[in-house]
C-alpha positions as CSV (number, residue, x, y, z in Angstrom):
1,M,-25.0,-10.5,-6.8
2,K,-24.1,-7.4,-4.8
3,N,-20.6,-6.2,-5.2
4,L,-18.6,-5.3,-2.2
5,V,-15.4,-3.6,-3.4
6,L,-12.5,-4.0,-1.1
7,L,-9.2,-2.2,-0.9
8,M,-6.1,-4.1,0.2
9,G,-2.7,-2.7,0.9
10,C,-3.5,0.5,2.8
11,L,-4.2,-1.3,6.1
12,F,-0.5,-2.0,6.4
13,L,0.8,1.3,5.3
14,F,3.6,1.4,7.7
15,K,5.2,-1.8,6.7
16,I,6.5,0.0,3.6
17,S,7.2,3.6,2.6
18,T,5.6,5.5,-0.3
19,A,6.6,4.2,-3.7
20,Q,6.8,7.0,-6.3
21,V,9.2,5.8,-9.0
22,V,8.3,3.1,-11.4
23,F,11.2,0.6,-11.5
24,P,12.1,-1.9,-14.4
25,P,9.8,-4.9,-14.8
26,Q,12.6,-7.4,-14.0
27,Y,13.3,-5.6,-10.8
28,M,9.7,-5.6,-9.8
29,L,9.1,-9.2,-10.6
30,L,12.1,-10.2,-8.5
31,V,10.9,-8.1,-5.6
32,Q,7.5,-9.6,-5.8
33,K,9.1,-13.1,-5.8
34,A,11.2,-12.1,-2.7
35,D,8.0,-10.8,-1.0
36,S,6.2,-14.1,-1.7
37,L,9.1,-16.1,-0.3
38,Y,9.0,-13.9,2.9
39,N,5.3,-14.7,3.2
40,V,6.0,-18.4,3.3
41,K,8.8,-17.8,5.8
42,A,11.6,-18.7,3.3
43,Y,13.6,-15.8,4.7
44,K,17.0,-16.7,3.4
45,Q,15.7,-17.3,-0.2
46,S,13.7,-14.1,0.1
47,A,16.8,-12.1,1.2
48,F,19.0,-13.4,-1.7
49,T,16.1,-12.7,-4.1
50,Y,16.0,-9.1,-3.0
51,S,19.8,-8.9,-3.6
52,E,19.2,-10.3,-7.1
53,A,16.6,-7.6,-7.7
54,F,18.9,-4.9,-6.6
55,K,21.8,-6.2,-8.7
56,S,19.5,-6.3,-11.8
57,N,19.0,-2.6,-11.4
58,G,22.6,-1.6,-10.9
59,W,22.1,-1.8,-7.1
60,K,19.5,1.0,-7.2
61,A,16.5,0.1,-5.0
62,K,13.4,1.5,-3.5
63,T,13.6,2.5,0.2
64,D,10.7,0.1,1.1
65,D,12.4,-2.8,-0.7
66,R,15.7,-2.2,1.1
67,Y,13.8,-2.2,4.4
68,N,11.9,-5.4,3.6
69,A,15.2,-7.0,2.5
70,A,16.6,-6.1,5.9
71,C,13.7,-7.9,7.5
72,S,14.4,-11.0,5.5
73,W,18.1,-10.9,6.3
74,S,17.3,-10.4,10.0
75,L,14.9,-13.3,10.2
76,A,17.4,-15.5,8.2
77,G,20.1,-14.8,10.8
78,Y,22.3,-12.5,8.8
79,P,22.4,-9.3,10.9
80,D,25.3,-7.6,9.0
81,S,23.4,-7.8,5.7
82,A,20.3,-6.5,7.5
83,F,22.2,-3.5,8.9
84,S,23.8,-2.9,5.5
85,N,20.4,-2.4,3.9
86,L,19.0,-0.4,6.8
87,M,22.1,1.9,7.0
88,L,21.8,2.7,3.3
89,I,18.3,4.1,3.7
90,A,19.0,5.8,7.0
91,N,22.2,7.5,5.8
92,N,20.6,8.8,2.6
93,G,17.7,10.2,4.6
94,T,14.9,8.4,2.8
95,Y,13.8,6.2,5.7
96,T,11.9,8.2,8.3
97,N,9.4,5.8,9.9
98,Y,10.9,5.8,13.4
99,G,7.6,4.6,14.9
100,H,7.6,1.4,12.8
101,I,11.3,0.4,12.9
102,T,11.4,0.6,16.7
103,K,8.4,-1.8,17.0
104,D,8.9,-4.1,14.0
105,A,9.1,-7.7,15.3
106,D,11.2,-8.7,12.3
107,L,14.1,-6.6,13.5
108,I,14.1,-7.8,17.1
109,P,17.2,-10.0,16.4
110,L,19.1,-6.8,15.7
111,H,18.2,-4.9,18.9
112,N,21.2,-6.2,21.0
113,D,23.7,-5.4,18.2
114,S,26.0,-2.5,18.9
115,K,25.0,-0.9,15.6
116,W,21.3,-0.7,16.5
117,P,21.5,2.6,18.6
118,A,23.3,4.5,15.9
119,L,20.8,3.3,13.3
120,I,17.8,4.4,15.4
121,K,19.4,7.7,16.1
122,L,19.7,8.3,12.3
123,V,16.1,7.4,11.6
124,K,14.9,9.6,14.4
125,A,16.9,12.5,12.9
126,N,15.4,11.8,9.5
127,K,11.9,11.8,10.9
128,D,12.4,15.1,12.7
129,N,13.9,16.7,9.6
130,A,11.1,15.5,7.3
131,E,8.4,16.7,9.7
132,A,10.0,20.1,10.0
133,H,8.9,20.7,6.4
134,Y,5.3,19.4,6.8
135,N,2.2,21.5,6.6
136,K,1.5,20.5,10.1
137,P,-2.2,21.5,10.4
138,V,-3.0,19.7,7.2
139,Y,-0.9,16.7,8.1
140,A,-2.8,16.4,11.4
141,E,-6.1,16.7,9.7
142,L,-5.3,14.1,7.1
143,K,-3.9,11.8,9.7
144,Q,-7.3,12.0,11.5
145,I,-9.1,11.5,8.2
146,Y,-7.1,8.3,7.6
147,E,-7.9,6.9,11.0
148,D,-11.6,7.7,10.6
149,D,-11.6,6.1,7.1
150,Q,-10.0,2.9,8.3
151,S,-11.7,2.5,11.8
152,G,-14.9,1.0,10.4
153,R,-13.4,-0.8,7.4
154,V,-11.0,-2.9,9.5
155,K,-14.1,-4.5,11.1
156,M,-15.9,-5.3,7.9
157,D,-14.4,-8.8,7.1
158,S,-15.0,-10.1,10.6
159,V,-18.6,-8.7,10.7
160,I,-19.4,-10.3,7.4
161,K,-18.0,-13.6,8.4
162,K,-19.8,-13.6,11.7
163,Y,-23.2,-12.1,10.8
164,G,-23.4,-12.1,7.0
165,Y,-23.4,-9.2,4.5
166,D,-27.2,-8.5,4.8
167,S,-27.2,-8.6,8.6
168,K,-28.4,-5.7,10.7
169,E,-24.8,-5.6,12.2
170,M,-23.3,-5.1,8.7
171,K,-25.9,-2.5,7.8
172,S,-25.2,-0.6,10.9
173,L,-21.5,-0.7,10.3
174,S,-22.0,0.4,6.6
175,A,-24.1,3.3,7.8
176,E,-21.3,4.3,10.2
177,I,-18.7,4.1,7.5
178,G,-20.9,6.1,5.0
179,K,-21.4,8.9,7.5
180,K,-17.7,9.2,8.1
181,D,-16.9,9.0,4.4
182,S,-19.3,11.9,3.7
183,I,-17.6,14.1,6.3
184,D,-14.1,13.1,5.2
185,L,-14.9,13.8,1.6
186,I,-15.9,17.4,2.4
187,K,-12.7,17.9,4.4
188,T,-10.5,16.3,1.8
189,E,-12.0,18.2,-1.1
190,N,-11.4,21.5,0.8
191,I,-7.8,20.5,1.2
192,L,-7.3,19.5,-2.4
193,D,-9.1,22.6,-3.7
194,K,-6.9,24.8,-1.6
195,Y,-3.5,23.2,-1.9
196,G,-3.7,20.7,-4.8
197,W,-2.6,17.1,-4.3
198,L,-0.1,17.1,-1.4
199,G,2.9,14.8,-1.5
200,P,4.7,12.9,1.3
201,D,7.2,15.7,1.8
202,Q,4.3,18.0,2.8
203,V,1.9,15.7,4.7
204,G,3.9,12.4,5.2
205,D,3.0,9.0,3.7
206,I,-0.1,8.8,5.8
207,G,-1.4,12.1,4.5
208,T,-0.8,11.1,0.9
209,V,-2.6,7.8,1.4
210,A,-5.5,9.5,3.2
211,E,-6.1,11.8,0.1
212,F,-6.2,8.7,-2.1
213,L,-8.4,6.6,0.2
214,V,-11.1,9.3,0.6
215,I,-11.3,9.7,-3.2
216,Q,-11.3,6.0,-3.8
217,H,-14.2,5.5,-1.4
218,A,-16.3,8.2,-2.9
219,E,-18.8,7.9,-5.8
220,Q,-18.2,7.9,-9.5
221,P,-18.3,11.6,-10.1
222,I,-15.6,12.2,-7.6
223,H,-13.5,9.4,-9.2
224,E,-13.8,11.0,-12.6
225,K,-13.0,14.5,-11.2
226,Y,-9.8,13.5,-9.4
227,L,-8.5,10.7,-11.7
228,P,-6.6,13.1,-14.0
229,I,-5.4,15.0,-10.9
230,M,-4.0,11.9,-9.4
231,R,-2.4,10.8,-12.6
232,Q,-0.5,14.1,-12.6
233,A,0.3,13.7,-8.9
234,V,2.0,10.3,-9.7
235,K,4.0,11.9,-12.4
236,E,5.2,14.6,-9.9
237,G,6.0,12.0,-7.3
238,K,3.2,13.1,-5.0
239,A,1.1,10.0,-5.2
240,R,1.7,6.2,-5.5
241,P,1.4,4.5,-8.8
242,D,0.0,1.4,-7.1
243,D,-2.8,3.5,-5.5
244,L,-3.5,5.1,-8.9
245,A,-3.9,1.7,-10.4
246,L,-6.7,0.9,-7.9
247,L,-8.5,4.2,-8.8
248,E,-8.0,3.4,-12.5
249,D,-9.6,0.0,-12.0
250,R,-12.5,1.2,-10.0
251,T,-13.3,4.0,-12.5
252,A,-13.1,1.6,-15.5
253,L,-15.6,-0.8,-13.9
254,E,-17.9,2.1,-13.1
255,E,-17.8,3.1,-16.8
256,G,-18.8,-0.4,-17.9
257,K,-15.3,-1.4,-18.9
258,K,-13.0,-4.2,-17.6
259,Q,-10.4,-3.4,-14.9
260,I,-6.8,-3.1,-16.0
261,Y,-4.8,-4.3,-12.9
262,G,-7.2,-6.8,-11.3
263,S,-7.3,-4.9,-8.0
264,Q,-11.1,-4.8,-7.6
265,V,-12.7,-7.7,-5.7
266,G,-16.4,-8.4,-5.3
267,L,-18.3,-10.4,-2.7
268,D,-21.0,-12.9,-3.6
269,T,-23.4,-12.3,-0.8
270,K,-25.1,-15.7,-1.2
271,T,-21.9,-17.6,-0.5
272,N,-19.9,-14.9,1.3
273,K,-17.0,-15.7,-1.0
274,Y,-14.9,-13.2,-2.9
275,Y,-14.3,-13.1,-6.6
276,L,-12.1,-11.1,-9.0
277,R,-14.1,-8.7,-11.2
278,P,-13.6,-8.7,-15.0
279,I,-10.0,-8.0,-16.2
280,E,-8.9,-6.7,-19.5
281,D,-6.3,-8.8,-21.4
282,E,-6.1,-11.0,-18.3
283,P,-3.1,-13.2,-19.4
284,N,-0.9,-10.1,-19.3
285,V,-2.3,-8.6,-16.0
286,N,0.8,-9.5,-14.0
287,K,3.0,-7.6,-16.4
288,R,0.9,-4.5,-15.9
289,R,0.8,-5.0,-12.1
290,A,4.6,-5.3,-12.0
291,T,5.0,-1.9,-13.7
292,V,3.2,-0.2,-10.8
293,G,4.6,-2.2,-8.0
294,L,1.6,-4.5,-7.3
295,M,2.2,-8.2,-6.2
296,P,1.3,-11.0,-8.7
297,L,-2.5,-11.5,-8.9
298,E,-2.2,-15.0,-7.7
299,E,-0.8,-13.7,-4.4
300,Y,-3.2,-10.9,-4.2
301,A,-6.2,-13.2,-4.7
302,K,-5.0,-15.4,-1.8
303,L,-5.6,-12.5,0.5
304,F,-9.3,-12.9,-0.2
305,G,-9.3,-16.7,-0.1
306,I,-9.5,-16.9,-3.9
307,D,-7.6,-19.8,-5.6
308,Y,-6.6,-18.0,-8.8
309,K,-4.7,-19.2,-11.8
310,L,-3.5,-16.9,-14.5
311,P,-5.1,-17.9,-17.9
312,K,-2.9,-18.7,-20.8
313,E,-2.8,-16.5,-23.9
C-alpha cells in the first residue's frame, strides 16, 4: 500500500488562535468534550462544558477556548455569556483576529447587540498593536508561503475521490505541490537560518504555522534537523505543541518506530480509504493527545471517514 500522509488542523487555522501553553489534562479533556458537542450542534451543552473546563482550572483558559465557548453561547441563544467570554480576550489583548471575528457566522446573532461595536473596536486595536511589532517583510513572505503550501493540498481529497490516487490528475497535482514545496523550503530555511524560529509576536499565527507546515512537508533529513529546534520553540512559546506532536509522529514513523499521538493517516490506494498508522501504547493515546491540545482520536479519525474505537488496556 502507498501511504499518503495527511495533515489536519491547519486548514482551519483562523477558527482558533495559537496555543502555546500546555493546560492540565482535565481541562483539555473537558474542552475536547465541549468541542465534540459543538460539532454535533449541541450548543448549550457545549457552552456549559466549556464553563466546566474553565472552572476546573481556576477560570484560567486559553484564548481560543474562550472564543470557541463564545461561539457555543451565541448559537445557544445566550448573548450575554458570549460577550462575557469575548470581552475577556479582547480586553486582555490576546485576541487579535479581526478578520475572522467580523466574518464568523457563529457570531451573527451578536451583531445587532449594542455591545458588538465596542468589542470589534477593541479587537481591531489589538490587531493593529500586534502587527506594529511584526517583522513585516518576513510576515508577508511567510503568509505567501502558507498560501502556496495550502493551495494545492486543499484540492487533494476531491481529486482523489473523483479520479483516484494513481490518476493523471492526481499525479499532476502532486507534481505542482512538490514544485511549490521545494521553493518554499528554500525560502523557509533561509528565514530560519537568519532569524531562528519566529513566534506569533513576530510573524503572527499564520507565519508560525507556515514555518511548521513547510518543515512537516519536507523529507526526513529536514525533519531530523528541525525537530530539536521546534521542541525548543515550543518551550519558548514560539510554536504550537499540537503542531510539534505531528512532527514527532512523522519523524518516528520515518525512523521505523510507532507514532506517539496518532496524527498520521495513510491512504489505501486500492480502496481509497484512510487508515491510522501504527501507534505506540495505543490504549493511552488520548491521554497523550490531551496534553498537547489534540482532540480525542475517535473524533480525529471521523474527519477521514474512519470508524475508530480505542483499544482497552
